[in-house]
C-alpha positions in Angstrom: 61.9 -45.7 7.3 64.8 -43.3 7.6 64.9 -39.9 9.1 63.8 -37.2 6.6 63.8 -34.4 9.2 66.7 -33.2 7.0 64.4 -32.2 4.4 63.6 -29.4 6.6 66.9 -27.8 5.9 67.0 -24.5 4.5 69.2 -26.0 1.0 65.6 -27.6 0.1 62.9 -26.1 -2.0 59.3 -27.4 -1.5 59.7 -29.0 -4.5 62.4 -30.9 -3.7 60.5 -32.0 -0.7 57.7 -33.3 -2.5 60.3 -35.4 -5.1 61.9 -37.3 -2.0 58.6 -37.7 -0.7 57.2 -38.7 -4.1 59.6 -41.2 -5.0 60.4 -42.9 -1.4 56.4 -44.2 -2.0 57.0 -45.0 -5.2 60.7 -46.9 -5.1 58.7 -48.8 -2.4 56.2 -50.1 -4.7 58.5 -50.7 -7.5 62.2 -51.2 -6.7 63.4 -54.5 -5.1 67.0 -55.7 -4.4 68.7 -57.9 -7.3 69.5 -61.6 -5.8 71.1 -63.9 -8.4 69.6 -62.3 -11.3 71.2 -61.2 -14.9 72.5 -58.3 -13.8 72.4 -56.6 -17.6 68.7 -58.0 -17.6 68.3 -56.2 -14.3 69.8 -52.8 -15.4 68.0 -52.2 -18.1 64.6 -53.6 -16.5 65.3 -50.4 -14.0 66.5 -47.9 -16.7 63.4 -48.6 -18.3 61.1 -48.8 -15.1 62.9 -45.4 -14.4 62.2 -43.7 -17.6 58.4 -44.4 -17.5 58.0 -42.9 -14.4 59.7 -40.1 -15.7 62.9 -40.2 -13.0 64.9 -39.5 -15.9 63.8 -36.3 -16.7 66.0 -35.4 -13.9 69.4 -37.1 -14.7 69.4 -34.4 -18.2 69.1 -31.2 -18.5 66.7 -29.3 -21.5 63.2 -29.6 -20.9 63.0 -29.8 -24.7 64.3 -32.7 -24.6 62.4 -34.5 -21.7 64.3 -32.7 -18.6 62.3 -31.6 -16.0 64.6 -28.6 -16.0 66.8 -26.8 -18.6 69.7 -26.7 -16.1 70.6 -29.7 -14.1 69.1 -29.5 -10.5 72.0 -30.8 -8.4 69.6 -31.1 -5.1 67.3 -33.1 -7.5 69.8 -35.3 -8.3 71.4 -35.8 -4.9 68.1 -36.7 -3.7 67.0 -39.1 -6.0 70.2 -40.8 -5.8 70.2 -40.7 -1.8 66.2 -42.2 -1.9 67.1 -44.8 -4.5 70.3 -46.3 -2.6 68.5 -46.5 0.4 66.0 -48.9 -1.6 68.5 -51.1 -4.1 72.2 -50.4 -5.1 71.9 -50.7 -8.7 68.7 -48.6 -8.9 70.9 -45.8 -8.0 73.4 -47.4 -10.1 70.7 -47.1 -13.3 69.6 -43.6 -12.4 73.2 -42.1 -12.1 75.1 -43.4 -15.2 72.1 -42.2 -17.3 73.6 -38.6 -15.8 76.9 -39.2 -15.8 76.8 -40.8 -19.3 75.5 -38.0 -20.9 76.2 -35.3 -19.2 78.6 -34.2 -21.6 75.7 -33.4 -23.6 73.5 -31.6 -21.5 76.4 -29.2 -20.6 78.0 -28.6 -23.8 75.8 -31.1 -26.9 75.0 -29.2 -30.0 71.1 -28.6 -30.3 71.5 -31.8 -33.1 72.8 -34.2 -30.1 70.4 -33.2 -27.5 68.0 -33.6 -30.0 68.6 -37.1 -31.0 70.0 -38.7 -27.8 68.7 -36.9 -24.8 64.8 -37.5 -25.1 66.2 -41.2 -25.3 68.0 -40.8 -22.1 65.3 -39.5 -20.3 62.7 -42.2 -21.3 65.1 -44.5 -21.1 65.1 -45.8 -24.2 68.7 -45.6 -24.8 71.6 -46.5 -22.3 74.1 -44.1 -21.7 77.7 -44.3 -20.4 80.8 -42.1 -19.6 84.6 -43.4 -20.7 86.9 -41.3 -19.4 89.6 -44.2 -17.5 92.2 -46.0 -18.9 94.7 -48.7 -17.9 96.9 -46.3 -17.2 95.2 -42.8 -16.6 92.6 -43.1 -14.1 92.6 -40.6 -11.7 95.1 -38.6 -13.9 93.6 -37.6 -16.7 96.1 -35.9 -18.2 97.7 -39.1 -18.8 95.4 -40.7 -21.5 97.0 -42.4 -24.3 93.3 -43.1 -26.5 94.0 -40.7 -29.6 91.0 -39.4 -31.7 93.1 -39.2 -35.5 91.4 -36.0 -37.8 90.8 -37.7 -41.0 88.4 -35.4 -43.2 85.2 -35.2 -41.8 85.9 -37.8 -39.1 87.9 -38.9 -36.1 89.9 -42.4 -35.7 89.8 -43.5 -32.7 92.5 -45.9 -31.7 93.4 -47.2 -27.9 91.2 -48.7 -24.6 89.3 -47.5 -21.7 88.6 -49.6 -18.6 86.5 -49.7 -15.9 83.6 -48.2 -17.8 80.6 -48.9 -15.9 77.6 -49.8 -18.7 79.8 -51.4 -20.4 78.2 -53.7 -22.5 74.6 -52.9 -22.3 74.7 -49.0 -22.9 73.7 -47.5 -26.5 76.0 -45.0 -26.6 79.3 -44.2 -25.0 80.9 -40.2 -24.1 84.4 -41.1 -25.2 87.6 -38.6 -24.3 90.5 -39.0 -26.7 94.2 -37.4 -27.1 93.4 -35.0 -30.2 96.2 -32.8 -30.2 99.8 -32.6 -29.6 99.4 -30.0 -26.9 100.7 -31.9 -23.6 98.7 -32.9 -20.6 95.0 -32.0 -20.3 94.9 -29.5 -23.2 95.2 -31.7 -25.9 92.0 -34.0 -25.1 88.5 -34.1 -26.6 84.9 -35.8 -26.3 83.1 -37.7 -28.6 79.5 -39.9 -28.8 80.3 -42.7 -30.0 77.0 -45.3 -30.7 78.0 -49.1 -29.4 77.3 -50.1 -32.8 80.2 -48.2 -34.5 82.7 -50.2 -36.4 85.8 -50.9 -34.2 84.1 -50.6 -31.2 84.5 -53.4 -29.2 83.8 -54.9 -26.0 87.7 -56.2 -25.2 86.5 -57.7 -21.3 83.5 -57.6 -18.6 84.7 -57.0 -15.2 83.0 -58.6 -12.3 83.1 -56.8 -9.1 82.4 -57.0 -5.6 78.7 -55.3 -6.0 77.8 -56.3 -9.3 77.0 -54.1 -12.1 77.7 -53.8 -16.0 81.4 -53.2 -16.2 83.7 -53.6 -18.8 86.9 -52.4 -20.7 86.5 -51.6 -23.9 88.9 -51.0 -27.1 89.0 -48.5 -30.3 90.4 -50.2 -33.4 90.0 -47.9 -36.9 86.7 -46.7 -34.9 85.7 -44.1 -37.8 83.4 -41.5 -35.8 82.1 -38.0 -38.0 83.1 -34.9 -36.9 79.5 -33.9 -36.1 79.9 -36.2 -32.9 82.8 -34.2 -31.1 81.1 -32.7 -28.2 82.4 -29.1 -27.9 85.5 -27.6 -29.2 88.7 -29.9 -30.0 90.7 -29.5 -26.6 87.8 -29.0 -24.3 87.7 -32.3 -23.1 89.3 -32.4 -20.0 87.0 -28.9 -19.0 83.9 -30.8 -20.5 85.1 -33.8 -18.2 85.5 -31.9 -15.3 82.5 -30.2 -15.8 80.6 -33.1 -15.5 82.0 -34.8 -12.7 81.5 -31.7 -10.7 77.9 -32.5 -11.3 77.9 -35.6 -10.3 80.6 -36.3 -8.1 78.4 -34.7 -5.3 75.4 -37.0 -6.1 78.1 -39.8 -5.5 78.1 -38.5 -1.8 74.2 -38.7 -1.9 74.0 -42.3 -3.0 76.8 -43.0 0.2 74.3 -40.8 2.5 71.5 -43.3 1.2 73.3 -46.3 1.5 74.7 -45.1 5.7 71.0 -44.4 6.2 69.5 -48.0 5.1 73.0 -49.2 7.4 71.4 -46.9 10.2 68.4 -48.0 10.0 68.9 -51.8 9.7 71.4 -51.4 13.3 68.2 -49.7 14.7 65.9 -52.4 14.3 68.6 -54.9 15.5 69.7 -53.5 18.4 65.8 -52.5 19.7 65.1 -56.6 18.8 68.1 -58.9 19.6 67.9 -59.8 23.5 71.4 -61.1 25.2 72.0 -60.7 28.7 68.1 -60.0 29.7 68.0 -57.0 27.6 68.2 -55.4 24.6 71.3 -55.0 22.5 70.3 -51.3 22.7 70.3 -51.4 26.4 74.5 -51.3 26.1 76.0 -48.1 26.3 78.6 -49.7 24.0 75.5 -49.9 21.3 74.1 -46.3 22.3 77.6 -45.1 21.7 77.8 -46.6 18.6 74.7 -45.5 17.0 75.2 -42.3 18.4 78.5 -41.8 16.2 76.7 -43.5 13.2 74.0 -40.8 13.6 76.0 -37.8 13.9 78.3 -38.9 10.9 75.4 -39.3 8.7 74.3 -35.7 9.7 77.7 -34.0 9.2 77.8 -36.1 5.7 74.6 -34.6 4.7 75.4 -30.9 5.4 78.4 -31.3 3.5 76.9 -32.6 0.8 73.6 -30.8 0.3 75.9 -27.5 1.0 77.7 -29.0 -2.1 74.6 -29.6 -4.0 73.2 -25.9 -3.1 75.6 -24.0 -3.8 75.7 -25.7 -7.3 72.6 -24.8 -8.1 73.2 -21.1 -7.1 75.9 -20.9 -9.9 78.5 -21.1 -7.6 82.0 -23.1 -7.9 82.4 -26.2 -6.1 85.4 -27.7 -6.6 86.4 -28.0 -3.2 83.1 -28.7 -1.5 82.0 -31.5 -3.9 85.6 -32.7 -2.9 84.5 -32.4 1.1 80.8 -33.9 0.8 82.3 -37.1 -2.0 85.2 -37.2 0.6 83.2 -37.1 3.5 80.3 -38.9 2.8 81.9 -42.1 1.5 84.1 -42.6 3.9 81.4 -42.1 6.6 79.1 -44.2 5.0 81.7 -47.0 5.2 82.0 -46.8 8.9 78.5 -47.2 9.6 78.0 -49.8 7.4 80.7 -51.6 9.0 79.1 -50.8 12.6 75.7 -52.2 11.4 77.4 -55.1 10.1 79.1 -55.2 13.9 75.9 -55.4 15.0 74.2 -58.2 13.5 77.1 -60.0 14.5 77.7 -63.3 12.2 74.0 -62.7 10.2 76.0 -59.2 9.1 78.4 -61.5 6.6 75.8 -64.0 5.7 75.4 -63.4 1.6 72.9 -61.1 0.6 71.6 -60.2 4.2 71.1 -56.4 3.6 73.6 -54.9 5.6 76.2 -57.4 3.6 75.2 -56.1 0.3 75.2 -52.5 1.8 79.4 -53.8 2.7 79.8 -54.6 -1.0 77.8 -51.8 -2.4 80.0 -48.7 -0.4 83.7 -50.2 -1.2 83.3 -48.8 -4.6 82.2 -45.4 -4.0 85.8 -44.2 -1.9 87.0 -45.4 -5.4 85.2 -43.9 -8.2 84.9 -40.1 -9.6 88.1 -39.6 -7.6 88.9 -41.8 -4.8 89.5 -40.5 -1.3 93.1 -39.5 -1.5 92.1 -37.9 -4.9 89.5 -35.8 -3.1 92.3 -35.2 -0.1 94.7 -33.3 -3.1 91.5 -31.6 -4.4 90.4 -29.8 -1.3 94.0 -29.0 -0.3 95.1 -27.5 -3.8 91.8 -25.4 -3.5 92.9 -24.3 -0.1 96.5 -23.0 -1.4 95.2 -21.5 -4.3 92.7 -19.3 -2.5 95.9 -17.7 -0.5 96.8 -14.1 -1.1 100.2 -13.9 -3.4 103.2 -13.6 -0.8 104.1 -9.9 -1.0 107.3 -9.0 -3.1 
């Protein structure tokens, strides 16, 4: 059982502590790692399980549409992701993508869009996806080339999106495309595109080291009603960044879940494995490694839940979310690597718990802004806060 004393920190309210305890008990009974199964089918089943149990209601905003709160509770999302990640990486993925994929609708959608889709997302009846990245526009969102041209009461989408989580199994995609002549980020808009829309095809399924549904999408003369635009024309960059600001902190929380599981596995190994007439934990080198792992996790958790707490208080968290995401994912990589080292040869056996964690953590240092991008964001925010030089 992972250490839960952090729940006593003042970042949380009693409802958050109850949520974490209840979810851990539920996950222990219902969630298991996926081994050699159809990943698409497993992901669909997990979304349904999470919806039936009511957990997906925390991924959306709006009590009228199945949400637990009218405004997305960042601390709740983070606690859920951390808990699910500790139990199974694909369960965390299934929850997170429901939130990220529908986040633009929760934050900027019309009443009609919310009524049609959010209730289905919360129940697990509809799988959501967030389609932002392109072959030549990942972290550099302003380089986007996928275009949406206004034609009467429709937009016509042409272009590609790639690295799209839930690609191939989603029921709808929130797609970002260029709608105007304004340069860079100012000419982007967001659209709700049902998966069955003619002109939208799955160009390629992408296999990665920690299997989950991932695809490249192609849009060819794909007609989307104007009523499916989310927010105003040209507001796409703001919508994308606002959505990422909510869920970037939760990436840090997922990394914490992976790291806590790795520390638990490492502690068990160290106290049970005997060598040279003592346990592995009796060696000072092992103790030093365990101390580094535990301290790194606590430091990352403090940054993560500070950012979540600040956002729930209505504060801007661009810098704080970037700090949390960068620190938690990089720390988790080191913690998991340390756990693999404690297990020795067993740690690299396929589907061993720490071997799965080793594969799971790697992508978190890249998606929703690679570590290097987080460094740029933090520095930019620091420089922006400096007073203007005297004339």
